[in-house]
N, C-alpha and C positions, 0 to 999 in steps of 0.2 A: 504493499499499500504506499502510495506517495505521501511526502510529508504534508503537502497542501490537503490531501484528502483526509488525513488524520486531524489536522487543525479544524477543517470544516466539521467534523463530528464532534470534536471537543467544543467548538463554538456552539453548536446546537444544544449540547448539554448545558453549557454555561447560560445560555439565553433562557433555558428552562428554570435554571436556579434563579435568575434575576426576576423572571416573572412571578415565580413563587414568593420571592422575597417582597416584591411590590404588593402583591395581594395580602401579604401578611401586616402591611401598614394600613392604619385606620383611614378609610375613605378614599384609598388609591385604587384606580383603575387604569388599564393601558389598552390601546389598540395599536394594531401594526401600522407603521409607516413603510418606508422603503426597507426591503431586505435584499434579496437578489435583484440586480438591475442590469440592463444591457446598455443604458445611456442615462443622461441627466445628472450624473454626478462628476466631479473633477476627474481629470486624467489619472489613471492609477488607483482609483477608488477601490477599497476592500469590498464595496457592495459587489463589484464585478467578479471577485473572487469567492463569494458566499462567506465572507468573514466580517460583515457588518450589518447591522439593523438600526433603523431609526424607529423609535417608539413614540406614540402619542400618550401623553400623561393627562389624566383627569384626577383632580382632588375634590372630593365632595361634589362630583358632577361637573365641575368647572374645568375646562381645557386650559391647561398651563403650557406656554410656549417658551418662558424665559429660562435661561440656563440654570439659574439659582433654585428652581423649583425641582430640577432633576438631580440637585447635588446628593441627597441621600442615596438614590439609586446608582448614581455615578460612582460614588465612594465605595459602595458595596461591590459594584461591577470591578472596580480596580482591586478590590481586596481578594477576589477570586481569579485574578490574573488578566483582567481585561484592560483595554484602553478606552477611556472615556472622553467623548468629544467635548465636554465642558472645559476641558483644558486648552481647547483651541476654539472657543465660542460656537460650539455645536452641541448643545446640551442634550439633545435627543438621540445623539449618535453613540452606539455602543459597538466596539469592534475588538478583534484579536489581532494583534500586531503580526505582521508577516512581510518579509522581504524589505524590512526597514520602513514599513508604512504602518500608520495607525488609522 
């Protein structure tokens, strides 16, 4: 099995943990944004490698788009080995580093 394929499988498991963690928080819900994409992201995006996902965050039914609202999820994601887009002003982005990219 290739390194990329193994990372893709690990990424899916990590996303499952992130979703479980989010739903353990009071009033938090998620919907999917972009996961795998063919275009629409910057060149070299990990979305093209199936190693990134954008999540839509709702707190008590209200959609949150600001990076700070994602901080608890982002810090959890980092604690399990992921790279959080909040470190580069893309709070809803969760990825697994690959080939020097986050």
